[in-house]
C-alpha positions as CSV (number, residue, x, y, z in Angstrom):
1,X,100.2,191.1,27.3
2,X,103.1,189.7,25.2
3,X,102.9,190.0,21.4
4,X,100.9,187.3,19.8
5,X,102.7,185.0,17.3
6,X,101.5,185.5,13.8
7,X,100.5,181.8,13.4
8,X,98.3,181.9,16.5
9,X,95.1,183.2,14.9
10,X,95.3,180.4,12.3
11,X,95.4,177.6,14.8
12,X,92.4,175.3,15.1
13,X,89.6,176.3,17.5
14,X,90.3,173.2,19.6
15,X,93.9,174.1,20.1
16,X,93.1,177.7,20.9
17,X,90.5,176.6,23.5
18,X,93.1,174.4,25.2
19,X,95.3,177.4,25.6
20,X,92.6,179.9,26.6
21,X,91.1,177.6,29.2
22,X,94.2,178.1,31.3
23,X,94.3,181.8,30.9
24,X,93.3,184.4,33.5
25,X,90.2,186.3,32.7
26,X,91.9,189.6,32.0
27,X,94.4,187.9,29.6
28,X,91.6,186.3,27.7
29,X,89.8,189.6,27.3
30,X,93.0,191.2,26.0
31,X,93.5,188.3,23.6
32,X,90.1,188.8,22.1
33,X,91.0,192.3,21.2
34,X,93.8,191.2,19.0
35,X,91.8,190.3,15.8
36,X,88.4,189.1,14.6
37,X,89.6,185.6,14.0
38,X,90.7,185.2,17.6
39,X,87.5,186.9,18.8
40,X,85.5,184.3,16.9
41,X,87.6,181.3,17.9
42,X,87.6,182.3,21.6
43,X,83.9,183.1,21.9
44,X,83.0,179.7,23.4
45,X,85.7,180.0,26.1
46,X,84.8,183.7,26.7
47,X,81.1,183.0,27.1
48,X,81.6,180.0,29.4
49,X,84.1,182.0,31.6
50,X,82.0,185.1,32.0
51,X,78.3,184.2,31.4
52,X,77.7,180.7,32.9
53,X,76.6,182.4,36.1
54,X,75.3,186.0,36.3
55,X,74.3,188.2,39.3
56,X,71.7,190.6,40.4
57,X,71.0,192.7,43.4
58,X,67.4,193.3,42.2
59,X,68.2,196.9,41.3
60,X,66.7,198.3,38.2
61,X,70.2,198.6,36.7
62,X,71.1,195.0,37.2
63,X,67.7,193.8,35.9
64,X,68.2,196.0,32.8
65,X,71.6,194.3,32.2
66,X,69.9,190.8,32.5
67,X,67.2,192.0,30.0
68,X,69.9,192.9,27.4
69,X,71.7,189.6,28.0
70,X,68.4,187.7,27.5
71,X,68.1,189.3,24.1
72,X,71.6,188.3,22.9
73,X,71.1,185.3,20.7
74,X,74.7,184.0,21.0
75,X,75.4,184.6,24.7
76,X,72.1,183.7,26.4
77,X,72.3,179.9,26.0
78,X,75.5,179.9,28.1
79,X,73.7,181.3,31.2
80,X,73.0,178.4,33.6
81,X,72.9,180.1,37.0
82,X,71.7,183.3,38.6
83,X,72.9,184.6,41.9
84,X,71.1,187.1,44.2
85,X,73.8,189.0,46.0
86,X,73.7,191.2,49.1
87,X,75.1,194.6,48.1
88,X,74.5,198.3,49.0
89,X,71.5,199.4,47.0
90,X,69.7,196.1,47.0
91,X,66.4,196.7,45.1
92,X,67.5,200.3,44.2
93,X,65.2,201.9,41.6
94,X,62.3,199.6,42.0
95,X,58.9,200.8,43.4
96,X,58.2,198.1,45.9
97,X,55.4,198.3,48.4
98,X,55.0,196.3,51.6
99,X,52.2,194.9,53.7
100,X,52.0,196.4,57.2
101,X,52.9,192.9,58.6
102,X,56.1,192.6,56.6
103,X,56.2,191.0,53.2
104,X,56.3,192.8,49.9
105,X,52.7,193.3,48.8
106,X,52.7,192.7,45.1
107,X,56.3,192.1,43.7
108,X,55.0,190.6,40.4
109,X,53.1,193.8,39.6
110,X,56.4,195.7,39.4
111,X,57.2,196.2,35.7
112,X,61.0,195.4,36.1
113,X,60.2,192.1,37.9
114,X,57.6,191.2,35.3
115,X,60.2,191.7,32.6
116,X,62.7,189.7,34.7
117,X,60.3,186.8,34.8
118,X,59.8,187.0,31.0
119,X,63.5,187.0,30.5
120,X,63.9,183.8,32.4
121,X,61.0,182.1,30.7
122,X,61.7,183.1,27.1
123,X,65.3,184.2,26.8
124,X,67.5,182.6,29.5
125,X,65.9,179.2,29.1
126,X,69.0,177.3,30.3
127,X,69.1,179.3,33.5
128,X,67.6,176.9,36.0
129,X,70.0,177.1,38.9
130,X,69.5,179.8,41.5
131,X,71.7,181.0,44.4
132,X,70.8,183.5,47.1
133,X,73.8,184.7,49.1
134,X,73.8,186.7,52.3
135,X,77.3,187.2,53.6
136,X,76.5,189.9,56.2
137,X,73.8,190.4,58.8
138,X,70.8,192.1,57.3
139,X,71.1,194.8,59.9
140,X,68.4,197.4,60.5
141,X,65.1,195.9,61.8
142,X,62.9,198.5,60.1
143,X,61.0,197.5,56.9
144,X,61.8,200.6,54.8
145,X,64.7,199.0,52.9
146,X,65.0,195.9,50.7
147,X,67.2,193.1,52.0
148,X,68.3,189.6,50.8
149,X,65.2,188.1,52.5
150,X,63.1,190.3,50.3
151,X,65.0,188.9,47.4
152,X,64.1,185.4,48.6
153,X,60.4,186.4,48.6
154,X,60.7,187.9,45.1
155,X,62.4,184.7,43.9
156,X,59.6,182.5,45.2
157,X,56.9,184.9,43.9
158,X,58.5,184.7,40.4
159,X,58.9,180.9,40.7
160,X,55.2,180.4,41.4
161,X,54.0,183.0,38.9
162,X,56.1,181.7,36.0
163,X,55.9,178.0,37.1
164,X,59.6,178.0,36.5
165,X,61.1,174.5,36.5
166,X,64.0,175.1,38.8
167,X,66.6,172.3,39.0
168,X,68.9,173.7,41.6
169,X,68.4,176.1,44.6
170,X,71.0,177.3,47.1
171,X,70.0,179.5,50.0
172,X,73.2,180.5,51.8
173,X,73.2,182.8,54.8
174,X,76.8,182.4,55.9
175,X,80.0,184.5,55.9
176,X,83.6,183.6,55.3
177,X,84.1,182.7,59.0
178,X,81.6,179.9,58.6
179,X,79.1,181.6,60.9
180,X,75.6,181.0,59.8
181,X,73.2,184.0,59.6
182,X,69.5,184.2,59.9
183,X,66.6,185.3,57.6
184,X,64.1,188.0,58.6
185,X,61.0,185.8,58.5
186,X,58.7,188.8,58.6
187,X,59.5,189.4,55.0
188,X,58.5,185.9,53.8
189,X,54.8,185.3,52.9
190,X,53.1,183.0,55.3
191,X,52.2,179.4,54.2
192,X,54.2,179.8,51.0
193,X,55.2,176.2,50.9
194,X,51.6,175.0,51.3
195,X,50.5,176.5,48.0
196,X,49.6,173.8,45.5
197,X,51.3,175.8,42.7
198,X,54.5,176.1,44.7
199,X,54.5,172.4,45.5
200,X,54.0,171.5,41.8
201,X,57.0,173.6,40.7
202,X,59.2,172.7,43.7
203,X,58.8,169.0,42.9
204,X,61.1,169.6,39.8
205,X,64.0,170.5,42.2
206,X,67.0,168.1,42.0
207,X,69.6,169.9,44.1
208,X,68.9,171.9,47.3
209,X,71.4,173.6,49.7
210,X,70.3,175.3,52.9
211,X,73.0,177.0,55.0
212,X,71.3,179.0,57.8
213,X,71.3,179.1,61.5
214,X,68.0,177.5,62.7
215,X,65.7,179.5,64.9
216,X,62.1,178.9,66.0
217,X,61.0,181.5,63.4
218,X,62.6,179.8,60.3
219,X,62.4,176.2,61.5
220,X,59.0,175.3,59.8
221,X,59.8,177.2,56.6
222,X,63.2,175.5,56.0
223,X,61.8,172.1,56.9
224,X,59.0,172.5,54.4
225,X,61.4,173.6,51.7
226,X,63.2,170.2,52.1
227,X,60.0,168.1,52.5
228,X,58.4,169.6,49.4
229,X,61.3,168.8,47.2
230,X,60.1,165.2,46.6
231,X,62.5,164.4,43.7
232,X,65.7,165.6,45.2
233,X,69.0,164.0,44.1
234,X,71.4,166.2,46.2
235,X,70.8,167.7,49.6
236,X,73.2,169.8,51.6
237,X,72.3,171.2,55.1
238,X,74.2,173.5,57.3
239,X,72.0,174.3,60.3
240,X,74.2,174.9,63.3
241,X,75.2,172.5,66.0
242,X,72.5,173.0,68.6
243,X,69.4,171.3,69.9
244,X,67.1,172.9,67.3
245,X,69.1,171.4,64.6
246,X,68.8,168.0,66.3
247,X,65.0,168.4,66.3
248,X,65.1,169.5,62.6
249,X,67.0,166.3,61.6
250,X,64.6,164.2,63.7
251,X,61.6,165.6,61.8
252,X,63.5,165.0,58.5
253,X,64.3,161.4,59.4
254,X,60.7,160.7,60.5
255,X,59.0,162.4,57.6
256,X,61.1,162.7,54.5
257,X,60.7,160.3,51.6
258,X,63.6,160.7,49.3
259,X,63.2,158.1,46.6
260,X,65.9,159.5,44.3
261,X,68.5,161.1,46.7
262,X,72.0,160.2,45.7
263,X,74.1,162.7,47.6
264,X,73.7,163.8,51.2
265,X,76.0,166.4,52.9
266,X,75.6,167.6,56.5
267,X,77.8,170.5,57.6
268,X,78.0,171.9,61.2
269,X,74.9,170.1,62.2
270,X,73.8,168.2,65.3
271,X,71.8,165.0,65.0
272,X,70.8,162.0,67.1
273,X,72.6,158.8,66.2
274,X,69.2,157.0,65.9
275,X,67.9,159.7,63.5
276,X,71.1,159.5,61.3
277,X,70.8,155.7,61.1
278,X,67.1,156.0,60.2
279,X,67.8,158.6,57.5
280,X,70.6,156.5,56.0
281,X,68.4,153.4,56.2
282,X,65.8,155.2,54.1
283,X,68.4,156.0,51.5
284,X,70.1,152.6,51.3
285,X,68.9,151.9,47.7
286,X,70.0,155.3,46.2
287,X,72.8,156.9,48.2
288,X,76.1,157.1,46.4
289,X,77.9,160.0,48.1
290,X,77.9,161.0,51.8
291,X,79.7,164.0,53.3
292,X,79.7,164.7,57.1
293,X,81.7,167.7,58.3
294,X,81.6,169.0,61.8
295,X,78.6,166.8,62.7
296,X,77.8,166.1,66.3
297,X,75.9,163.1,67.6
298,X,73.8,164.6,70.3
299,X,72.7,164.3,73.1
300,X,74.4,160.9,73.1
301,X,75.6,158.4,70.5
302,X,78.5,156.5,69.0
303,X,79.7,156.6,65.4
304,X,80.6,152.9,65.3
305,X,77.0,151.7,64.7
306,X,76.5,154.4,62.0
307,X,79.6,153.1,60.2
308,X,78.4,149.6,60.5
309,X,75.0,150.4,59.1
310,X,76.7,152.2,56.2
311,X,78.9,149.2,55.4
312,X,76.0,146.7,55.5
313,X,73.1,148.6,54.0
314,X,74.3,151.3,51.6
315,X,75.5,149.0,48.9
316,X,75.6,151.8,46.2
317,X,77.8,154.1,48.3
318,X,80.9,155.0,46.3
319,X,82.2,158.2,47.9
320,X,82.5,159.3,51.6
321,X,84.0,162.4,53.2
322,X,84.1,162.3,57.0
323,X,85.8,165.2,58.9
324,X,85.6,166.5,62.5
325,X,82.9,164.2,63.8
326,X,81.9,164.5,67.4
327,X,80.4,161.9,69.7
328,X,79.2,161.6,73.3
329,X,79.5,157.8,73.6
330,X,81.5,155.8,74.7
331,X,83.5,159.0,75.4
332,X,82.6,162.5,74.7
333,X,84.9,164.1,72.2
334,X,86.3,164.4,68.6
335,X,86.4,161.2,66.5
336,X,89.8,159.9,65.6
337,X,91.1,156.9,63.6
338,X,94.5,156.5,65.5
339,X,95.4,153.1,64.0
340,X,94.2,153.7,60.5
341,X,97.5,154.6,59.0
342,X,99.1,151.5,60.5
343,X,96.6,149.2,58.8
344,X,97.8,147.1,55.8
345,X,94.4,147.6,54.3
346,X,95.3,151.3,53.8
347,X,98.2,150.4,51.5
348,X,95.9,148.0,49.6
349,X,93.3,150.8,49.2
350,X,95.8,153.4,47.9
351,X,94.8,152.8,44.3
352,X,91.2,153.4,45.4
353,X,92.0,156.9,46.6
354,X,91.8,156.7,50.4
355,X,93.0,160.0,51.9
356,X,93.6,160.8,55.5
357,X,93.7,164.2,57.1
358,X,95.7,164.8,60.3
359,X,95.3,167.1,63.3
360,X,97.5,170.2,63.3
361,X,97.9,170.0,67.0
362,X,98.3,166.3,67.6
363,X,100.9,164.3,65.7
364,X,99.5,161.4,63.6
365,X,95.9,162.0,64.8
366,X,93.6,161.2,61.8
367,X,90.6,163.4,62.1
368,X,89.3,163.1,58.6
369,X,88.9,160.5,55.9
370,X,87.9,160.6,52.2
371,X,87.5,157.6,50.0
372,X,86.1,157.0,46.6
373,X,85.9,153.5,45.1
374,X,84.1,150.3,44.7
375,X,85.4,148.7,47.9
376,X,83.4,150.9,50.3
377,X,82.3,148.1,52.6
378,X,85.8,147.1,53.4
379,X,86.9,150.6,54.1
380,X,83.9,151.3,56.4
381,X,84.7,148.1,58.3
382,X,88.3,149.3,58.6
383,X,87.1,152.6,60.0
384,X,84.9,150.8,62.6
385,X,87.9,148.9,63.9
386,X,90.1,152.0,64.2
387,X,87.6,154.5,65.5
388,X,88.2,156.2,68.9
389,X,87.2,159.4,70.6
390,X,89.4,161.9,72.4
């Protein structure tokens, strides 16, 4: 790192933070070693950069680090999120026992997990967003090792035992190639979502993301996770574009009552047009943001009526993101907006941030649209007039 100007440590904290916010992490760490004044003045930036989100693989070593952090009076308020990550040595050092039929028998009786619970309740009181990532197949079918699905079970056991008021939960079984992976449902306690204590705690949830390939085994569990979150404001689903996803979305459209949902995002999911229309109709008084990415209307359906319903009913809608939508009616294929760029309304909407995304293989083919602004009804009407399938 270049030599620090002598005047730099004497600058106001606000100016130093403007500079350090754009620094790379290693450069910030080196700067903090320069002198105590800079260490003090960069503490807020340092804590936000490195401690807003922390990780665990449920090993005794990672839980010990979390315990030490929970005792640090200055750093612990910065911790907002905790991620469970798939790594070699998942659960290493813990004495976990298992029922013969699959689930861990008594995770909350393990001393390290009890301490972990107390850390979240009494020390890391701002940590109420939780992420569980599985980037690789869990592999071996035997039950002698701890996997990410076991971490899911530990998380829910901790949640119920501590009555932890979780605000955000993200269950992401997917790798960098956008292939969704599958939980090992033998490791999840049966009827978990039916427990009154679980339902009482889960009703606090405001944001829920589920990215997982649907199977007959996990269908009911994932559906109940959504239906039990009665006060959701944001819902993201990535379920796989197949018939089972269609059935899942049908159950959701028929059963869910989202009185506060403001943001809905569907990724790589299949749904009947009638179910999507029913779902959007139920959200017409709350929905402000809609994202549809690689969504297929199956087994048949047209996007034009969906766009029409959005323009007429969802009066609070202020942001849309529509990319790679598939239809089967009037022609089966990928949705395009071939005449959109020619419309004079596009120029008029430029100041309202209308963006178009083009096909890499077909010149001028508009395959995606993003818009944010107050003139949503006019933009959706414009999309209806220019929609076509290829």
